[in-house]
C-alpha positions, 0 to 999 in steps of 0.5 A: 780796494782797487778798481778793476782797471788798477787790478788788471794793470797791476797784474799785467805789470807783474807778468811783464816784470816776470818776463823781462830780465834786464832794465835800464837804470837811471841815476843822477849826481850833481845834475848829471844823469847816468843810464846803465843796464842791470839784471833785475828781479821783482817781488810780488809787491813790485819791489825791484832788485838788482845786483851790482858792484858797490864801486860802479857809478850807479851804485855810488850815485844811489848812495848819494841820491836815492831817486832813480828812474828805470825802463824795461822793454821786451820788444826786440824789433820795430815789427813788435807791438810796443810794450814797455815799463817806465818807473820812478822811485827810490833805491837803496843798498840792502843790508838786512840779512832777511832782505838779502835772502829775499833778493838772493832767492829771486835771483837764483835760477832767474839770473845767476846761480847761488854759487855765482852770487856768492863769488860776486859778493866775495870779490875784494876789489869790486864786491857786489851787493843787492839794491832795492827799488821801491817804485812810486809810479809805474807806467805801462806802455802797452798797445797789446792790452790797451790799443786805444790808450797804451799809456797806463799809470799805476801810482804806488803808495809806499812809505 
């Protein structure tokens, strides 16, 4: 059973993930980090999906080392009250039709149309696929809801 703060924190993270649409994804290969921007969608279990060409650097790197980090920010100007998410977890290419259908459903209307997704998936030289992040830890930095202690961490126990 979750305590009140964990339940509140998880609710705020889910709301934040619904508001934001782009994240900075960090991968690593041979000790060299790489960061890129990707569109994303999240499910109710805090899994995060992105859609990318299989030959892009971040896609290739996640096939070799599944450990990732990501940052999501809605603030647009220095006048905005700081709020953001940082997370770590594991990423994988999803191939099961049921999982692809879940990711597609999350993306349609939020990021791309079904027609666009199918077009990207059928590209010969750079076919796009869905990838899934299973977060192990999510940090919400939120001076709006936690002005005195803005750094709040949600540990996630996933297998």
